[in-house]
C-alpha positions as CSV (number, residue, x, y, z in Angstrom):
1,M,24.3,6.6,-45.9
2,R,26.3,4.1,-43.9
3,L,27.8,6.9,-41.8
4,M,24.4,8.3,-41.0
5,M,23.2,4.8,-39.9
6,K,26.2,4.5,-37.6
7,R,25.5,7.9,-36.2
8,N,21.8,7.1,-35.6
9,F,22.8,3.7,-34.0
10,L,25.2,5.5,-31.7
11,I,22.5,8.0,-30.7
12,L,20.1,5.1,-29.9
13,V,22.8,3.4,-27.7
14,I,23.6,6.6,-25.8
15,S,19.9,7.3,-25.4
16,G,19.2,3.8,-24.2
17,I,22.1,4.1,-21.6
18,F,20.7,7.4,-20.4
19,L,17.2,6.1,-20.0
20,L,18.4,3.0,-18.2
21,S,20.5,5.2,-15.9
22,V,17.5,7.5,-15.1
23,F,15.3,4.4,-14.5
24,A,17.9,2.9,-12.1
25,L,18.0,6.2,-10.2
26,A,14.2,6.3,-10.0
27,I,14.2,2.7,-8.6
28,T,16.8,3.8,-6.0
29,L,14.7,6.8,-4.9
30,L,11.5,4.8,-4.7
31,T,13.1,2.0,-2.6
32,P,13.1,2.5,1.2
33,E,16.6,2.9,2.6
34,V,15.8,2.0,6.2
35,T,16.4,-1.7,6.7
36,A,15.6,-3.8,9.7
37,D,18.5,-4.7,12.1
38,T,19.0,-8.4,11.5
39,Q,20.2,-9.0,15.0
40,A,17.1,-7.4,16.5
41,V,14.8,-9.3,14.1
42,S,16.6,-12.6,15.0
43,A,16.2,-11.8,18.7
44,A,12.5,-11.1,18.3
45,N,12.0,-14.2,16.2
46,Q,13.6,-16.3,18.9
47,L,11.4,-14.7,21.6
48,Y,8.4,-15.5,19.5
49,Q,9.4,-19.1,19.0
50,V,9.6,-19.7,22.8
51,G,6.3,-18.0,23.4
52,N,7.5,-14.7,24.7
53,Y,5.1,-12.8,22.5
54,E,5.1,-9.5,24.5
55,D,8.8,-9.0,24.4
56,A,8.9,-10.0,20.7
57,Q,6.2,-7.4,20.1
58,R,8.2,-4.7,21.8
59,I,11.2,-5.3,19.6
60,Y,9.2,-5.3,16.4
61,E,7.5,-2.1,17.4
62,Q,10.8,-0.5,18.2
63,L,12.1,-1.3,14.7
64,I,9.0,0.2,13.2
65,S,9.4,3.4,15.3
66,Q,13.0,3.7,13.9
67,G,11.5,4.0,10.4
68,V,11.7,0.4,9.2
69,E,9.2,-0.3,6.5
70,D,9.4,-4.1,6.1
71,S,6.5,-6.4,5.4
72,T,8.1,-9.2,7.4
73,V,8.4,-7.0,10.5
74,Y,4.7,-6.0,10.2
75,Y,3.7,-9.6,9.6
76,N,5.6,-10.9,12.6
77,L,4.2,-8.1,14.7
78,G,0.7,-9.1,13.6
79,N,1.5,-12.7,14.6
80,T,2.5,-11.6,18.1
81,Y,-0.8,-9.7,18.6
82,F,-2.7,-12.6,17.2
83,R,-1.1,-15.0,19.7
84,Q,-2.0,-12.5,22.5
85,G,-5.6,-12.4,21.4
86,D,-5.5,-8.8,20.2
87,L,-7.2,-9.3,16.9
88,G,-7.7,-5.7,16.1
89,R,-3.9,-5.0,16.1
90,A,-3.3,-8.3,14.4
91,V,-5.6,-7.3,11.5
92,L,-4.1,-3.8,11.4
93,N,-0.5,-5.1,11.1
94,F,-1.4,-7.8,8.6
95,Q,-3.0,-5.0,6.5
96,R,0.2,-3.0,6.7
97,A,2.3,-6.0,5.7
98,S,-0.1,-6.6,2.8
99,Q,0.4,-3.0,1.6
100,L,4.2,-3.6,1.4
101,N,4.0,-7.1,0.0
102,P,0.5,-7.8,-1.5
103,R,1.5,-11.0,-3.3
104,D,2.7,-12.9,-0.2
105,P,0.4,-15.9,0.4
106,D,1.2,-16.1,4.1
107,I,0.3,-12.5,4.8
108,R,-3.0,-13.0,2.9
109,A,-3.8,-16.2,4.7
110,N,-3.1,-14.7,8.2
111,L,-5.1,-11.6,7.4
112,E,-8.1,-13.7,6.4
113,L,-7.7,-15.8,9.5
114,A,-7.5,-12.8,11.8
115,R,-10.7,-11.4,10.1
116,T,-12.5,-14.7,10.6
117,M,-11.4,-14.9,14.2
118,A,-12.5,-11.3,14.9
119,D,-15.9,-12.3,13.5
120,V,-16.6,-8.9,12.1
121,P,-18.0,-8.2,8.6
122,F,-15.4,-7.1,6.0
123,T,-16.5,-5.3,3.0
124,S,-14.4,-3.8,0.2
125,T,-13.9,0.0,0.3
126,A,-16.2,2.5,-1.4
127,P,-17.5,1.7,-4.9
128,G,-16.6,3.6,-8.0
129,P,-14.3,3.0,-11.0
130,L,-11.3,4.6,-9.5
131,S,-11.6,2.8,-6.1
132,T,-12.2,-0.5,-8.0
133,L,-9.2,-0.1,-10.2
134,A,-7.0,0.9,-7.2
135,E,-8.2,-2.1,-5.2
136,M,-7.5,-4.5,-8.1
137,T,-3.9,-3.3,-8.6
138,S,-3.2,-3.1,-4.9
139,R,-3.8,-6.9,-4.6
140,W,-0.7,-7.5,-6.8
141,L,1.5,-4.3,-6.8
142,T,2.6,-1.8,-4.2
143,L,2.3,1.8,-5.0
144,N,6.0,2.1,-5.6
145,E,6.0,-1.0,-7.9
146,T,3.2,0.6,-9.9
147,A,5.2,3.8,-10.2
148,I,8.3,1.9,-11.3
149,L,6.3,-0.1,-13.9
150,A,4.8,3.1,-15.3
151,L,8.3,4.6,-15.5
152,A,9.6,1.5,-17.3
153,I,6.9,1.5,-19.9
154,W,7.3,5.3,-20.4
155,F,11.0,4.9,-21.0
156,L,10.3,2.0,-23.4
157,A,7.8,4.1,-25.3
158,C,10.3,7.0,-25.6
159,F,13.0,4.6,-26.8
160,L,10.7,3.1,-29.4
161,F,9.5,6.5,-30.7
162,L,13.1,7.7,-30.9
163,S,14.0,4.5,-32.8
164,L,11.2,5.3,-35.3
165,R,12.7,8.7,-36.0
166,L,16.3,7.4,-36.4
167,L,16.0,4.0,-38.1
168,D,15.1,3.3,-41.7
169,G,13.6,0.1,-43.1
170,G,10.0,-0.7,-43.8
171,K,9.6,-3.9,-41.8
172,V,11.6,-2.6,-38.8
173,R,9.6,0.6,-38.7
174,R,6.3,-1.3,-38.8
175,I,7.4,-3.5,-35.8
176,L,8.6,-0.4,-33.9
177,R,5.4,1.5,-34.7
178,Y,3.2,-1.4,-33.4
179,G,5.4,-1.8,-30.4
180,A,5.2,2.0,-29.6
181,I,1.4,1.9,-29.9
182,V,1.1,-1.1,-27.6
183,A,3.5,0.6,-25.1
184,L,1.3,3.7,-25.1
185,L,-1.8,1.7,-24.4
186,I,-0.2,-0.2,-21.6
187,L,1.2,3.1,-20.2
188,A,-2.2,4.7,-20.3
189,L,-3.7,1.7,-18.3
190,I,-0.9,1.7,-15.8
191,G,-0.9,5.5,-15.5
192,L,-4.7,5.4,-14.8
193,S,-4.1,2.7,-12.2
194,L,-1.3,4.7,-10.6
195,G,-3.4,7.9,-10.5
196,S,-6.4,6.0,-9.0
197,R,-4.1,4.6,-6.3
198,I,-2.7,8.0,-5.4
199,F,-6.1,9.6,-5.5
200,T,-7.7,6.9,-3.4
201,E,-4.9,6.8,-0.8
202,S,-5.0,10.6,-0.4
203,T,-8.8,10.8,-0.1
204,Q,-9.8,7.6,1.7
205,H,-8.3,6.9,5.1
206,N,-8.7,3.3,6.2
207,G,-8.5,2.3,9.8
208,V,-9.0,-0.6,12.2
209,V,-10.8,-0.6,15.5
210,V,-8.2,-1.6,18.2
211,A,-10.4,-1.2,21.3
212,P,-12.0,-4.4,22.5
213,V,-15.5,-2.8,22.0
214,V,-16.2,0.8,21.2
215,A,-19.6,2.6,21.4
216,V,-20.4,4.6,18.3
217,S,-22.2,7.8,19.0
218,S,-24.4,10.0,16.9
219,E,-22.3,13.0,17.6
220,P,-18.8,13.6,19.0
221,G,-19.1,13.4,22.8
222,E,-19.9,10.9,25.5
223,Q,-23.2,12.7,26.3
224,F,-24.7,11.7,23.0
225,A,-26.8,8.6,22.3
226,T,-25.0,5.4,21.3
227,D,-26.3,4.1,18.0
228,F,-24.4,0.8,17.9
229,S,-21.0,-0.7,18.9
230,L,-18.0,-2.1,17.0
231,S,-15.7,-4.9,18.0
232,S,-11.9,-5.0,17.8
233,G,-10.8,-5.8,14.2
234,T,-13.6,-3.9,12.5
235,E,-12.2,-2.2,9.4
236,V,-13.6,1.2,8.8
237,S,-13.2,4.3,6.6
238,L,-12.3,7.5,8.5
239,V,-14.1,10.6,7.4
240,E,-13.1,13.5,9.8
241,T,-11.9,14.3,13.3
242,R,-13.3,16.8,15.8
243,G,-11.5,17.3,19.0
244,N,-10.7,13.8,20.5
245,W,-13.3,12.1,18.3
246,A,-13.3,10.6,14.8
247,R,-16.2,10.2,12.4
248,L,-16.2,6.8,10.6
249,A,-18.1,4.9,8.1
250,V,-18.3,1.1,7.8
251,P,-17.7,0.1,4.1
252,G,-20.7,-1.5,2.5
253,D,-23.0,-0.3,5.2
254,A,-24.9,2.9,5.3
255,I,-23.9,3.6,8.8
256,E,-21.7,6.4,10.2
257,G,-20.9,7.6,13.7
258,W,-18.3,9.0,16.1
259,I,-15.8,7.1,18.3
260,P,-12.9,8.2,20.5
261,L,-9.6,8.8,18.6
262,N,-7.6,6.4,20.7
263,S,-9.9,3.5,19.8
264,V,-8.9,3.3,16.1
265,E,-5.6,3.3,14.2
266,T,-5.0,4.1,10.6
267,V,-3.6,1.4,8.3
268,A,-1.2,4.1,6.9
269,G,0.4,4.0,10.3
270,G,-0.1,5.2,13.9
271,L,-2.8,6.3,16.2
272,L,-5.4,8.6,14.7
273,T,-4.8,12.3,15.6
274,R,-6.6,15.5,15.0
275,D,-4.3,16.3,12.0
276,T,-4.4,12.8,10.4
277,L,-7.3,13.6,8.0
278,L,-6.3,17.2,7.2
């Protein structure tokens, strides 16, 4: 009996080490490897401090073009655009910074300030339970953090169920059983949140108008009638592209129309192209 308990305990220890190792590997794979050059960031920060916003902007954009995904770089880039009066690209880069670090109070504050200064209506994305759940979690967790949390709870649930099979004892088994049930419920909630985030980000393409003012046409082409216009900083949902035109919708408003591709950029990154929404 004692020998069996020792064997079961050893199995649990080995299993725990294995699960922790897999979890550590998953965290490594989900963490971006490209880090910002500290010297370049320092140089850009110094340029910003002395009011040379244009040169600071170029350094930050160069870092991003090299594959750097850093909320601080996007935040600082947004500040350079804000100082230069380009509110559209300020909102855009504060949005990108927020996606990488949604809990940062400075990013939130500057995003709201840029929206206020742009004086354009901001409405949450399309309604629906999946979109609502995705938006709620995106305010506190990045997509990678949500995936890591889901993995952690899954590993914990596996360990608890394995412990139930290997350990004896009425009180211990009851505690493990309740713990496993709670872990499964939390896993279901986080899994639903993760799935809604992936579905929303793959089907809804958010963008920001970066042209000072852009006329919205009823059809793709300059020869068609202009229905209304949008100002720099307006946040939109991108529906489709056709040639050098993009069809957009303004969240919260039952209005759609077409604008030139080069007048809007996607929050996911970069100018909108013909292949962006495919």
